[in-house]
Structure formats: structure tokens, C-alpha cells
C-alpha positions in Angstrom: 0.0 0.0 0.0 1.3 3.4 -1.0 0.7 6.7 0.9 0.7 9.8 -1.2 0.3 13.4 0.0 1.1 15.5 -3.0 -1.5 16.0 -5.8 1.2 15.9 -8.6 2.5 12.5 -7.4 -1.0 11.2 -7.1 -1.8 12.2 -10.7 1.3 10.4 -12.0 0.3 7.2 -10.1 -3.2 7.4 -11.5 -1.9 8.0 -15.0 0.1 4.8 -14.8 -2.9 2.9 -13.7 -5.1 4.3 -16.5 -2.4 3.6 -19.1 -2.6 0.0 -18.2 -6.3 0.0 -18.5 -7.0 -0.6 -14.8 -10.3 0.4 -13.3 -10.2 2.5 -10.1 -12.6 2.3 -7.1 -12.5 5.3 -4.8 -13.6 5.8 -1.2 -13.3 9.5 0.0 -13.2 9.7 3.9 -12.3 12.1 6.7 -10.6 9.3 8.5 -11.1 7.8 12.0 -12.4 4.8 10.0 -15.1 2.4 11.2 -16.9 -0.6 9.8 -19.1 1.6 7.6 -16.0 3.0 5.8 -14.5 -0.5 5.4 -17.7 -1.8 3.9 -17.2 0.8 1.2 -13.6 -0.3 0.7 -14.7 -3.9 0.3 -17.2 -2.9 -2.3 -14.6 -0.9 -4.2 -12.1 -3.8 -4.1 -14.7 -6.2 -5.3 -15.6 -4.3 -8.4 -12.3 -2.6 -9.5 -8.7 -3.4 -10.3 -7.3 -0.7 -8.0 -8.7 0.8 -4.8 -7.8 4.4 -3.6 -8.9 5.9 -0.3 -8.6 9.6 0.6 -8.2 10.7 4.2 -8.7 14.4 4.6 -10.6 16.3 7.2 -12.1 19.0 5.0 -12.3 22.4 6.7 -14.6 23.8 4.0 -17.5 21.6 5.1 -17.3 22.7 8.8 -19.0 25.8 10.2 -17.3 28.2 12.5 -18.8 26.7 15.6 -18.5 23.1 14.5 -16.0 20.4 15.5 -13.2 20.7 12.9 -10.4 21.2 15.4 -11.5 18.3 17.6 -12.7 16.0 14.8 -11.1 12.6 15.7 -7.9 11.8 13.7 -5.7 8.8 13.9 -3.8 8.2 10.6 -1.6 5.3 11.8 -4.8 3.4 13.0 -6.6 4.2 9.7 -3.6 3.1 7.5 -3.3 -0.2 9.3 -7.0 -0.9 8.8 -6.7 0.0 5.1 -3.6 -2.0 4.5 -5.4 -5.1 6.1 -8.2 -4.5 3.6 -5.9 -4.6 0.7 -6.2 -0.9 -0.4 -3.6 0.1 -3.0 -3.2 3.8 -2.3 -4.1 6.3 0.4 -4.2 10.0 -0.6 -3.4 11.9 2.6 -3.0 15.6 1.7 -2.6 18.5 4.0 -5.0 21.5 3.9 -2.5 23.6 1.9 -2.3 20.9 -0.7 -6.0 21.0 -1.3 -6.6 24.7 -0.8 -3.4 26.6 -1.5 -3.1 30.3 -0.9 -5.5 32.3 -3.0 -8.0 29.5 -3.5 -11.3 30.9 -4.8 -13.3 28.2 -6.5 -16.4 26.4 -5.0 -19.1 24.1 -6.3 -22.8 24.3 -5.3 -25.8 22.1 -6.1 -28.7 24.5 -5.9 -31.9 23.7 -4.1 -30.7 20.3 -2.7 -28.0 21.7 -0.5 -30.2 24.1 1.6 -32.6 21.4 2.9 -32.4 19.0 5.8 -28.8 19.1 7.1 -28.1 22.1 4.9 -30.5 24.3 6.9 -28.6 23.9 10.1 -25.2 23.5 8.5 -25.0 26.4 5.9 -22.2 25.9 3.5 -21.6 22.3 4.4 -22.6 20.8 1.1 -20.7 23.5 -0.7 -17.6 22.3 1.0 -18.4 18.7 0.3 -19.1 19.1 -3.3 -15.9 21.2 -3.8 -13.6 18.7 -2.2 -15.3 15.7 -3.8 -15.0 17.3 -7.2 -11.3 18.0 -6.6 -10.7 14.5 -5.5 -12.6 13.1 -8.6 -10.4 15.2 -10.8 -7.2 14.0 -9.1 -8.1 10.3 -8.9 -10.3 9.9 -11.9 -12.2 7.0 -10.4 -14.5 4.7 -12.4 -16.6 4.3 -9.4 -16.9 6.2 -6.1 -18.4 4.6 -2.9 -20.5 6.5 -0.4 -22.7 5.2 2.5 -26.5 5.7 2.6 -26.1 6.9 6.2 -25.3 10.3 4.6 -28.3 10.0 2.3 -28.4 13.8 1.5 -24.8 13.7 0.5 -25.4 10.8 -1.8 -28.3 12.5 -3.6 -26.4 15.8 -3.9 -23.3 14.1 -5.3 -25.2 12.1 -7.7 -26.8 15.3 -9.0 -23.4 17.0 -9.3 -22.0 14.1 -11.3 -25.1 14.1 -13.6 -25.0 17.9 -14.1 -21.3 18.2 -14.7 -21.1 15.1 -17.0 -18.4 13.6 -14.8 -17.2 10.1 -15.9 -17.6 8.4 -12.5 -20.4 6.1 -11.2 -21.6 6.9 -7.7 -22.1 3.7 -5.8 -24.3 4.1 -2.7 -23.7 1.3 -0.1 -25.9 0.1 2.8 -25.9 1.9 6.1 -24.0 -0.1 8.7 -25.1 -0.2 12.3 -24.0 -1.3 15.7 -25.7 -4.5 17.1 -28.1 -2.3 19.0 -29.1 -0.3 15.9 -27.1 2.9 16.3 -25.7 4.0 12.9 -21.9 3.9 12.8 -20.4 7.4 12.8 -16.9 8.8 13.7 -18.8 11.2 15.9 -20.2 8.5 18.1 -16.9 8.7 20.1 -18.2 12.1 21.4 -21.1 10.5 23.3 -20.9 9.7 27.0 -22.5 6.6 28.3 -25.9 8.2 28.9 -25.9 9.9 25.6 -24.9 6.7 23.8 -27.9 4.9 25.4 -30.2 7.8 24.6 -29.1 7.9 20.9 -30.8 4.5 20.4 -34.1 6.5 20.1 -33.1 7.4 16.6 -33.3 3.8 15.4 -36.4 3.2 17.4 -38.1 6.2 15.6 -37.1 4.7 12.2 -38.4 1.3 13.3 -41.7 3.0 14.2 -41.8 4.7 10.8 -41.1 1.4 9.1 -43.8 -0.3 11.0 -46.4 2.4 10.1 -45.4 2.2 6.4 -45.6 -1.6 6.3 -49.0 -1.4 8.0 -50.2 0.8 5.1 -49.8 4.4 6.5 -48.9 6.8 3.8 -49.6 10.2 5.3 -46.3 11.7 6.1 -47.6 14.1 8.8 -48.9 11.1 10.8 -45.7 9.2 10.6 -43.7 12.3 11.4 -45.8 13.2 14.4 -45.4 9.7 16.0 -41.6 9.9 15.4 -41.4 13.3 16.9 -43.3 12.1 20.0 -41.1 9.2 20.5 -37.8 11.2 20.2 -39.1 14.0 22.3 -39.9 11.6 25.2 -36.1 11.1 25.5 -34.8 13.7 27.9 -31.3 13.9 26.4 -32.5 14.3 22.8 -32.9 17.6 21.1 -34.4 17.4 17.6 -32.9 19.3 14.7 -35.3 17.9 12.2 -37.5 14.9 11.4 -38.5 15.0 7.8 -40.2 12.8 5.2 -39.0 14.0 1.7 -38.8 12.9 -2.0 -35.8 10.7 -2.5 -34.6 12.7 -5.5 -35.7 16.3 -4.9 -35.6 16.3 -1.0 -38.9 18.2 -1.1 -41.3 17.5 1.8 -44.0 14.9 1.0 -47.6 15.1 2.1 -48.2 11.5 1.0 -45.6 8.7 0.5 -46.4 7.6 -3.1 -43.0 7.3 -4.9 -39.5 6.8 -3.4 -39.1 8.6 -0.1 -36.5 9.4 2.5 -37.3 9.4 6.1 -34.5 11.4 7.8 -33.7 12.5 11.3 -31.0 14.7 12.9 -30.9 15.0 16.7 -28.5 16.4 19.2 -27.4 14.4 22.3 -25.5 16.9 24.4 -23.2 18.7 21.8 -23.2 15.7 19.4 -25.4 15.9 16.4 -26.3 12.5 14.8 -28.2 11.7 11.7 -30.0 8.6 10.5 -32.5 7.6 7.9 -34.5 4.9 6.1 -35.5 4.9 2.5 -38.8 3.7 1.0 -38.0 2.5 -2.5 -40.5 0.8 -4.9 -42.7 -0.1 -2.0 -39.9 -1.6 0.1 -38.3 -0.1 3.3 -34.5 0.0 3.4 -32.8 1.1 6.5 
């Protein structure tokens, strides 16, 4: 496994792979890897000749009051995990490598980025799209792997790829959970014991939505009301949003008829966690 920190060196390595006709699977991460990230790596390795992973805590997707400075980082641990998984290359740039002095260019996907998480994290998806497009340009992947846990991110990046005619296939992968149902997240480390237990209400709220949908309920307001009541009964939970939206446009739904996203964002102490389930072609995926 090779670790590269310079963009020019990365481009040379990728050029060599492409000249040999090798396909490249790419997994962009901010590090502090967990089983969710590793499931993406396994998907990339299974379907491609070469697998590249980026580890970069992107300052452009953090707000001024967010956790950029304390976001968990452990490169040696991450590298050991990726080497065990058979990754071919890690791109591990510094901030100055990605955003040199005088950097002025950003990418936005209008309408989609200001909904759900975008309302409480203004500029977040602008930063995500900018860094992902830069990484796509550097690595030129045939396929890029993202987890459904960040469903809004998946939807926005698929739209960016479509609108900009990028030659990469976005491969969304299943959301990975702990045995008790909590969605895996690098930010779970912030939770104390009481908050960790309280956070299970997220999964319970989604199971409630699943049960209502399977029982034939299609009125979004009724499902949402029951979810809000359940989460609000947990004293340590502070709701950011509970929404039921169209899976492509992210517009709120009155009635679930086509594909839908049931998404939640809730604070436990200072830690904001997200989770979701998707209702696709009449089947609930969570």
C-alpha cells in the first residue's frame, strides 16, 4: 500500500494505472475509520482493479462553531486498517495541498444543499461538493463509494455528477449499524455513556416509521408526528429535524407515493447524529 500526500505525485500514479487499462474504485473519507467505511472499501475492491482511499478532514465543510479542530484523527490506525483490507493507495493531503493560498473556486448544487442538514449547516454541502470534485479530478475513479447513512450527501453528489457530466459512477452502499441499531459514525466517540444509550431512540423512531409504512400508513404528517413524539420523550434528545421527503428532490412529502427518504437529525449533548430509512419501490430500506 502506498501513501501519497502530493497531488502531482497522485496524478502520476493514477496516470500509470489508467495507461494499463486498470479500473479505479475510490472511497473518500475524513478518517477515523469504522466498519461503515471499511464496507465501502470492500465494495470498491470487489468491483475494481485498484482501490484508492482519501483521508482528509475537509475544513470547508465545517461551520465556524463546529468540530473541525477536535474531529477525531488517527492516521496510523486508519492506515493499518486499510492495509489489512488490501487498499492500493491512500491519498493523505494537507490543507494547503487541497486549498493553496488564494484558493477561490467552489461548487454548489442549488436547491438540494439548503434542505435537511443544509438548513442547520449552511455551506456544508458547498464544502463537500468542492472537495469531492477536486478528488474526482485527481483520482479519476471509475466508481466512487458512499454510504447511505449520509443520504443527502449521496443525492447531492449524484446530481453533481449528472449535471457536470463527470465520468464516474456513484455507488451508494448500505448503512452499517452497531448491534443495538445505532448507525456507525466517527462522531459516536463524542457520546458519553448516557448519551450513547439515549441515541438509540433514533433507530427506534425509524423502526416506528417502518412499522407504520408496512401497515399501510402513507400520510407523512402522521408518521412524522409519531416519530417526533417518541424522540421528544427522550430527555437527552434535542431534535434538529424529522422529515419525510422525496428521495430525488428532497422536497417534503404530504403522502408517500413514490420513493421517499425518512431522515432524522438529533442532538445528544453537543453531538449531532443523523440517521434515515428509504422507502423505494414499496420496500423499506434502513
